[in-house]
C-alpha positions in Angstrom: -132.2 -3.9 -69.5 -133.9 -1.4 -67.3 -137.3 -0.1 -68.2 -139.3 2.9 -66.8 -142.2 5.0 -67.7 -142.1 8.7 -68.1 -145.0 11.2 -68.5 -144.5 13.4 -71.6 -146.3 16.4 -72.5 -146.6 19.2 -75.3 -146.3 21.8 -72.6 -142.5 21.4 -71.8 -139.5 19.3 -72.7 -139.0 16.3 -70.6 -135.4 15.1 -69.8 -134.6 11.5 -70.7 -132.1 10.6 -67.9 -130.2 7.5 -67.7 -130.9 5.4 -64.5 -127.8 3.1 -65.3 -124.6 3.2 -67.0 -125.7 2.2 -70.6 -124.7 2.9 -74.2 -128.4 2.9 -75.5 -131.6 4.5 -74.2 -134.8 4.1 -76.2 -137.9 5.9 -75.9 -141.3 5.3 -77.4 -144.9 5.9 -76.5 -145.9 2.9 -74.2 -148.0 0.6 -76.4 -150.3 0.0 -73.5 -151.7 3.6 -73.8 -155.4 3.6 -74.8 -155.7 4.1 -78.8 -151.9 3.7 -79.2 -150.2 5.3 -81.0 -151.6 8.7 -80.1 -149.2 11.4 -81.1 -146.1 12.4 -83.0 -143.3 13.6 -80.8 -140.0 15.8 -80.9 -136.6 14.8 -79.8 -133.9 17.2 -79.0 -130.3 16.3 -78.0 -128.1 17.0 -76.4 -130.0 20.2 -75.2 -133.5 21.0 -75.3 -132.6 24.0 -77.4 -130.9 21.7 -79.9 -132.3 20.9 -83.4 -135.6 18.9 -83.1 -136.3 15.6 -84.7 -139.9 14.9 -85.4 -140.8 11.0 -84.9 -144.1 9.6 -86.0 -146.6 8.3 -83.5 -145.6 4.9 -82.2 -142.0 5.2 -83.6 -139.0 4.4 -81.4 -136.0 6.8 -80.9 -132.6 5.5 -79.7 -130.1 7.8 -77.8 -126.8 5.9 -78.7 -123.5 6.7 -77.3 -121.3 4.1 -79.3 -118.2 3.5 -77.3 -119.0 5.8 -74.5 -121.6 5.5 -72.0 -124.7 7.4 -70.7 -123.9 7.5 -67.0 -126.4 7.0 -64.4 -128.1 10.5 -63.7 -126.9 12.0 -67.0 -129.4 13.5 -69.4 -129.3 11.8 -73.0 -131.7 14.3 -74.6 -135.2 15.6 -74.3 -138.5 14.6 -75.6 -141.9 16.5 -76.0 -145.2 15.4 -77.6 -146.6 17.4 -80.5 -150.0 17.3 -78.9 -151.3 16.1 -75.6 -149.9 14.2 -72.7 -149.1 10.5 -72.8 -146.9 7.9 -71.3 -143.5 6.8 -72.7 -141.5 3.6 -72.0 -137.8 4.2 -71.6 -135.5 1.2 -72.1 -131.8 1.1 -71.4 -129.5 -1.6 -72.7 -126.0 -2.1 -74.1 -123.6 -1.9 -71.1 
């Protein structure tokens, strides 16, 4: 499993980019953020112009590829907060 943090804001879509070859990439506001959870967020996949899914503050979202892999460097989708800026944890697993 690989974990990294990404800064997510309401100003622009942030690409969720695979750092390894993996089947699953999960994103969620980092629980170590002060007053966690702080804001709902939006998910769009595969493009930032795709239909948006709204997730509740603190909820996890999983970009799943099933039998195929997210290849290292590929974009699984995009996230954007509903309000403000925060830190998200991105976890990769399932090779």
